[in-house]
C-alpha positions in Angstrom: 0.0 0.0 -0.1 1.5 3.4 -1.0 2.0 6.0 1.7 -0.8 8.8 1.7 0.3 11.9 -0.1 0.1 13.9 3.1 1.6 11.3 5.2 4.4 13.5 6.4 2.2 16.5 7.4 0.3 15.2 10.4 1.1 17.4 13.2 -1.1 20.1 14.5 -0.4 23.9 13.9 2.5 25.0 15.9 4.0 21.6 16.5 7.6 20.7 15.1 7.4 18.1 12.2 10.2 16.1 13.6 11.2 15.8 17.3 13.8 13.5 18.9 12.8 10.7 21.4 10.8 7.5 21.2 7.1 8.0 22.1 4.9 4.7 22.9 1.2 5.8 22.0 -1.7 3.4 22.9 -4.4 3.7 20.2 -8.0 2.9 20.8 -8.8 1.1 17.5 -12.6 1.0 18.1 -13.1 4.8 19.1 -14.9 7.0 16.6 -17.8 7.2 14.3 -16.0 5.6 11.5 -13.7 3.3 13.5 -11.9 1.1 12.9 -11.1 2.1 9.3 -10.1 5.7 9.8 -8.2 4.8 13.0 -6.2 2.2 11.2 -5.5 4.7 8.5 -4.5 7.4 10.9 -2.2 5.0 12.7 -0.6 3.9 9.5 0.0 7.6 8.5 1.6 8.4 11.8 3.9 5.4 12.0 5.1 6.2 8.5 5.8 9.8 9.2 7.6 9.3 12.6 10.5 6.9 12.7 10.6 7.2 16.5 7.0 6.3 17.1 5.9 3.0 18.6 2.3 2.1 18.7 0.3 -0.1 20.9 -2.9 -1.1 19.1 -5.6 -1.8 21.4 -8.7 -3.7 19.8 -9.6 -6.8 17.9 -6.6 -8.7 16.7 -8.0 -9.0 13.3 -8.4 -5.3 13.0 -4.8 -4.7 14.1 -3.6 -7.5 12.0 -4.9 -5.6 8.8 -2.6 -2.7 9.7 0.4 -4.8 10.6 0.2 -6.8 7.3 1.0 -3.6 5.1 3.8 -2.4 7.2 7.6 -2.9 6.3 9.5 -5.1 8.7 11.1 -2.1 10.4 7.7 -0.6 11.0 6.2 -3.9 12.1 8.8 -4.0 14.8 7.4 -0.6 16.2 3.8 -2.1 16.7 2.3 -4.2 19.4 -1.2 -5.5 19.8 -3.4 -5.7 22.8 -6.5 -7.9 22.1 -9.7 -6.1 23.4 -13.2 -6.6 21.7 -15.5 -4.3 23.6 -15.9 -0.5 23.0 -17.8 2.2 24.5 -20.3 3.5 22.0 -21.1 7.3 21.6 -24.6 6.4 23.0 -23.4 5.1 26.4 -23.4 7.4 29.3 -19.9 7.8 30.6 -20.8 6.5 34.2 -23.0 3.7 32.7 -20.6 2.4 30.2 -20.1 -1.4 30.0 -18.2 -2.7 32.9 -16.4 -5.2 30.7 -12.8 -4.3 29.7 -13.2 -1.7 26.8 -10.6 -0.5 24.4 -10.3 3.0 26.0 -9.9 1.6 29.4 -7.3 -0.9 28.3 -5.4 1.8 26.4 -5.4 4.0 29.7 -4.4 0.9 31.7 -1.3 0.6 29.3 -0.2 4.0 30.4 -1.0 3.4 34.1 1.3 0.3 34.1 4.0 1.9 32.0 3.4 -0.2 28.8 2.5 3.1 26.9 3.4 6.7 27.3 0.2 8.3 26.1 -3.4 7.4 25.1 -5.3 8.5 21.9 -8.9 7.9 21.4 -11.6 9.2 18.9 -14.4 7.6 21.0 -16.9 8.9 23.6 -15.3 12.1 25.2 -17.2 11.2 28.5 -16.0 7.7 28.4 -12.4 8.7 27.8 -12.2 11.4 30.4 -13.8 9.1 32.9 -11.5 6.2 32.1 -8.5 8.6 32.3 -9.5 10.1 35.6 -10.2 6.7 37.2 -7.3 5.0 35.7 -4.5 7.6 35.9 -5.8 9.8 38.8 -6.5 13.7 38.8 -4.0 16.3 39.7 -4.4 17.4 43.5 -5.6 21.0 42.5 -8.0 20.0 39.6 -11.3 18.7 40.1 -12.6 19.1 36.6 -10.0 18.1 33.8 -10.1 20.3 30.7 -9.9 19.4 26.9 -7.6 21.8 25.3 -7.4 22.7 21.6 -5.1 24.9 19.7 -6.4 26.9 16.9 -4.2 28.3 14.1 -5.4 32.1 14.4 -4.3 34.7 12.0 -1.9 36.2 14.5 -0.6 33.0 15.9 -1.8 29.8 17.7 -4.7 30.4 20.2 -5.1 27.9 23.0 -9.0 27.4 23.7 -10.3 25.5 26.8 -12.6 24.0 27.7 -13.9 22.4 24.5 -15.9 19.6 25.9 -14.7 18.3 29.1 -16.9 20.4 31.6 -20.1 21.6 30.3 -21.3 23.4 33.5 -18.3 24.5 35.4 -18.3 26.9 38.4 -16.3 30.2 38.3 -13.5 28.7 40.3 -13.2 26.0 37.7 -12.7 28.6 34.9 -10.1 30.2 37.1 -8.2 27.1 37.4 -8.5 26.4 33.7 -7.0 29.9 33.1 -4.0 28.5 34.9 -3.9 25.3 33.0 -4.3 27.0 29.8 -1.4 29.4 30.6 1.0 26.9 31.5 0.0 24.7 28.4 0.6 27.6 26.1 4.0 28.0 27.5 5.0 24.6 27.7 3.5 23.0 24.6 3.8 25.9 22.3 6.6 27.9 23.8 4.4 31.1 24.0 6.2 33.8 26.1 4.1 35.6 28.7 0.7 34.2 27.5 -2.1 36.8 27.4 -5.4 35.1 28.9 -8.9 36.2 27.9 -12.3 35.0 29.2 -14.7 34.5 26.4 -17.9 36.6 26.6 -20.4 38.7 24.6 -18.5 41.9 24.9 -15.2 43.3 26.2 -16.6 45.8 28.7 -16.5 44.8 32.4 -19.7 43.3 33.6 -20.6 41.8 30.3 -21.8 38.2 30.0 -24.0 35.9 32.1 -23.7 35.0 35.7 -20.8 32.6 35.3 -18.8 35.2 33.2 -19.4 37.9 35.6 -18.3 35.9 38.6 -15.4 34.5 37.0 -14.0 37.8 35.6 -12.7 39.2 39.0 -11.4 35.7 39.9 -9.2 35.7 36.8 -8.1 39.2 37.4 -6.7 38.4 40.8 -4.8 35.4 39.7 -1.1 35.2 39.6 -0.6 33.3 36.4 2.5 31.1 35.7 5.1 31.7 33.1 4.5 35.5 33.2 1.1 35.1 32.0 -1.4 38.0 32.3 -5.2 38.5 32.2 -6.3 40.7 29.5 -10.0 40.7 30.4 -13.1 39.8 28.4 -12.7 38.8 24.7 -15.2 37.9 22.0 -15.6 35.2 19.6 -13.7 36.8 16.8 -10.7 37.2 19.1 -10.3 33.5 19.0 -10.1 33.5 15.2 -7.8 36.5 14.9 -5.5 35.9 17.9 -4.5 39.4 18.5 -5.7 40.1 21.9 -5.2 36.8 23.7 -3.1 33.6 23.3 -5.4 31.8 25.8 -9.1 31.7 25.7 -11.0 30.4 28.7 -14.6 29.4 28.4 -17.1 26.5 29.5 -17.0 23.2 27.7 -20.4 23.8 26.0 -19.5 27.1 24.4 -16.0 25.9 23.6 -17.2 23.0 21.6 -19.9 24.9 19.9 -17.3 27.6 18.8 -14.8 25.1 17.7 -17.4 23.4 15.5 -18.7 26.6 14.2 -15.1 27.9 13.1 -14.8 24.5 11.4 -18.1 25.1 9.5 -17.0 28.8 8.6 -13.7 27.3 7.1 -15.6 24.9 5.0 -17.9 27.7 3.8 -14.9 30.0 2.9 -13.3 27.2 0.9 -10.7 26.1 3.4 -8.8 27.1 6.5 -6.2 29.7 6.8 -2.5 28.9 5.9 -1.0 26.7 8.9 -4.0 24.5 9.3 -7.6 24.2 10.2 -9.6 23.6 13.2 -7.9 20.7 15.2 -9.9 17.5 15.4 -7.7 16.5 18.5 -7.6 18.0 22.0 -5.2 17.4 24.8 -6.8 16.5 28.2 -5.2 18.4 31.2 -5.8 17.5 34.7 -5.1 13.9 34.8 -1.8 12.2 35.7 -1.0 11.0 32.1 -0.8 12.1 28.6 -4.3 11.7 26.9 -5.5 13.1 23.6 -9.1 13.0 22.4 -9.9 13.2 18.8 -13.2 14.4 17.4 -15.6 11.5 16.9 -16.0 12.4 13.2 -12.2 12.3 12.8 -10.7 11.2 9.5 -7.5 9.3 9.0 -5.3 12.4 8.9 -7.0 13.7 12.1 -6.2 10.6 13.9 -2.7 10.8 12.7 -2.5 14.4 13.9 -4.0 13.3 17.4 -1.1 10.6 17.6 1.5 13.2 16.7 0.1 15.5 19.3 0.3 12.9 21.9 3.9 12.2 20.9 4.8 15.8 21.0 3.4 16.3 24.5 5.2 13.3 25.8 8.6 14.4 24.2 8.3 17.7 25.9 7.1 16.2 29.4 4.2 18.4 29.1 2.0 16.8 31.6 4.5 16.8 34.5 5.8 20.4 33.4 2.2 21.8 33.4 1.3 20.2 36.8 4.5 21.6 38.2 3.3 25.0 37.3 -0.1 24.9 39.0 1.1 26.3 42.3 0.9 29.9 40.7 -2.6 31.3 40.6 -4.0 28.6 42.8 -7.8 29.2 43.1 -9.7 27.3 45.6 -12.0 24.8 43.8 -15.2 24.3 45.5 -17.3 21.0 45.2 -19.0 20.6 41.8 -21.9 18.3 41.9 -22.0 18.2 38.0 -20.1 15.3 36.6 -21.3 15.3 33.1 -18.9 15.5 30.2 -19.5 16.1 26.5 -19.9 13.5 24.0 -18.6 14.7 20.9 -20.8 13.4 18.0 
């Protein structure tokens, strides 16, 4: 089978094409709307593009075998298989998913036991977040993990969070996510002195709903890591332009809707700007391991991009470095009764 034409261009915007160091990525073969075909395609693209990449394919052996059969001997030496036949479907509630060993749980377990360095899944977001939180544990100061996506704005990459992990957060959760996003922008994208904005319907103080009005003064009082600074309220176009903020904080419901709206706008305009389109992979921050969640409707190149992002974060030791920066701007999280997470269609 010939290599895809774009096999060498699988990294998200802002991520170097080649980075040193071995990365062992556990891939959920049964996660996603079009699994396993697109996941196999994405794994093949990623493996061919990165000679230092090792994959643990988690799923039915016959599915993994279809990928292994087309690899060269050298590529085959970088692939192992873990036989698992059960998957969490998009219709399953995260807390009511089948109790049998599922592909996403087995992939998370591989990281927990040290067999893999990171997890990539395009399956149910809620099930992936739940599996990661239970299997890897959460950081002490983070009650609600956040999904972080990096958009290729006109003025440079913009880190947007949350994009689907916490649909109804408290204001203190948004404050904690501001710290997470600042540290992530500095560590993963080498942004110097990240500027942080809170997404709202206007830039004047007092604009927005109750959540935004409560969160604004909390973010203004934070001591952000990496010389980050809070620039106040920003609007939707600031996410696409990138001129006012390097990090934009919002709730998971709004962030996910915005992400998909920008994706649709690019499609209507005939394509994304130079540097890439809306990412279909997001990093999960707040759990003790490297986890990347791909869009449920991801295509092969999107899955490959997610695998490349996971390898990039592992090679930069991003999880540990971001966790170590959380002591700055430590907002006191209050108990949050809401545990629902977004399931990306």
